[in-house]
N, C-alpha and C positions, 0 to 999 in steps of 0.2 A: 210430351216435350211443351214446355212455352215459349214460345219465342217473342221480341219486341211487344214486353207489356207495360203499361202504365199503372202507377200504384196510387187508388185514389186512398183519399184520405181517412175515409173511412177504416182502410188496413191499419193505421197506425192507432187505432180507438184504445188496444189493450196493450199498448206500451211495446209491440214485437218492433223489430227494428228494421231499416232497410236491409242493411248487410244478411238478416235472419231470413228475409224472405227472401233475398237472388239465392240463399244456399238453400232453402227447402225445393226453389223449382231448379234447382239447377241441375245439369245432366252427370257434374262430377261426383252428385251426391248421392252414396250407395245405397241409404240409407230409405229413401224416397218411395215416397207409393202416392198412386192415385187412384181417386175413387169419383167413381160418374154421379152427378149430383142433379135435381129435377132442375130444368129451364128456368131460367130469371123471368121476372113477369115480362118482357119483349118475347119471352122464346127462344134465347138462346143461349147455350149450351154452357154448362159449368163443372168444372172439375173441383173437387179437393183434393190438394196436396199436403201428406204428413210425413214427416221426418224430424229426426233427432238435431238437432245443429251442434252438439256438442255446448250452448252458451247456458241450457235451460236444465234442469233434472227432467224434463216431462216434453215430449214431441210437440210439434207446434201443426198447427193446420194451418193454409193458407189457400183461400178461395178463388177461383177464378172466372170469371166470365170470359166468352168467346163472342165477343160484339163483329156484327158486319164489317167496322172500320178499323177494330183494333180490339186488343186484347188487355183488361183491365184485371186488376187485381181487387178486389173488393173487399175482403177479409183476412185478419191472421190474429190470430189467438193458439192460448193453451188447449191443447186436442180435446175436444169435446167426449164423454165417453162412449159413444157411437162411430165414432170414428177411431178412437183408442184400440176399444175391441176388434177393430176390424184389422187395424193395424199393429196390431200384438201378434193375432192370429196369422199372419203372413212369418215365413221363414225370414 
């Protein structure tokens, strides 16, 4: 569960909307899956969330970094092959 996050400008680079990001991160989203990623350059934990949103024909991935003072969404895009494979393998 991700609460109280800030969306960085970099998350909008690929045309994913704020509403789509919020939906992917929502606890009310039954298709959401999360995957642990490598730590960022400052040693902060990161997760990638993947979900269908109903707004696109493919799942969206949203990257979140857990900084000491805030959680930030740094990435949002069409799901990449590595995360799509993980996502599609789950029920």
